[in-house]
N, C-alpha and C positions, 0 to 999 in steps of 0.2 A: 597498454591498453586500458582502457576503465572498465571496470566490472562493477554490474550491479548489485546491490544487497535488497533483499526484503526483510522489514523491521515490523513485529507484529507486536499486539498486547499495548500497544501505547497508549497513555492517558490521552483522553478527549483535550486537556488543555498542553498537550507538547503542540509546538510550532515548528516549522521549517528551522529557524534560527536555532533552537534549542537541541535540535535533531543534527545538526551541521555540527555546533560546538562539541556534542557527546561524541560523534566521530571522528572531528578533528585528531581526537587523542591518538588515533590510530595510522593518522596520514593525512595526505589531501584528499579533500572531499570538492568531487566535481559538483556535485548539488546534492539535495536534501529535500524531498517532498513529502507533505503528509497529504494522503488520501481524503479530500473532502465530499460528502455526501453533496448530491445537487440539491435535492427539496429540502434538507433541513439547514445547509450550510454548515454542519458540524464535521466532526473530524470522524472517519471510520475507522480510527484505531488502529492503522495502519499506514507504512510508508515506504518509500525506497531511497536509499542512498546509495551514489556513485562514486566510487573511490577511484581514484586515478591508475593504481595499479594492481595487478592480481596477489601481489604479496602483501600490500596493505588491505585487501578485502579478505584476506585470510588473518591478519592481525585483528582488524575489526570485527570479526566473527568470535575468535579466541578471547576477546578482552570484554566484549558487550553482550552477547549471548547469554541469556538468564540474569542479566544485573540490571540495577533498577534506572530508571529514567522518570524524574517527574512521577515517584512513588510507586511506580510499576514495572515490573519483571519483564522484559524484553525479550522475544524471539528474534533472533539475528540468523538468517542464511542466505545464501545464493538463490537470485532472483531466478524463477524459472520464466521460459519464453511466455507471454499470453496465448493461451488455446482460444482458437476460433470457435464463437459460440452462435447458435442459432439466432437470428434475429426476429423476435416477435413483434407485431405492429399495435399491441396492447395488451390487457390483462388476460393473464390466464392462458387460456388452450389455442394457439393458434393465431393471435391478434385478434380475436372477434371480440373482445370487452367481455362482459360480465354475461351476456344472452346466450352465449354458442351460437349455434347456426344463425344464420341472419334471415330472417323473414319476409318474403315478397311483399307483406303489406308496405313495409318501410320505404 
């Protein structure tokens, strides 16, 4: 069963391919994805790698946690399930934009 790993502290220049190549030293990489900011189109400095087995995932953590990839020391650990977050409809408080409560004049 595949095991997902979180990789933090990545250089903004690191690509999916670079990440996959680095983790391939530990075993079979099912997927390697750098998380990209929607607004800027730049890397957010972290990503996820999915190793094919639990053993390969543990080996990847041992081999790469604290090691350098593209000039930056990275953090590698087991990915946690994504927590649900409240979905706001806008900026700030409760999705009401910058103005707070909505005026009846609008």
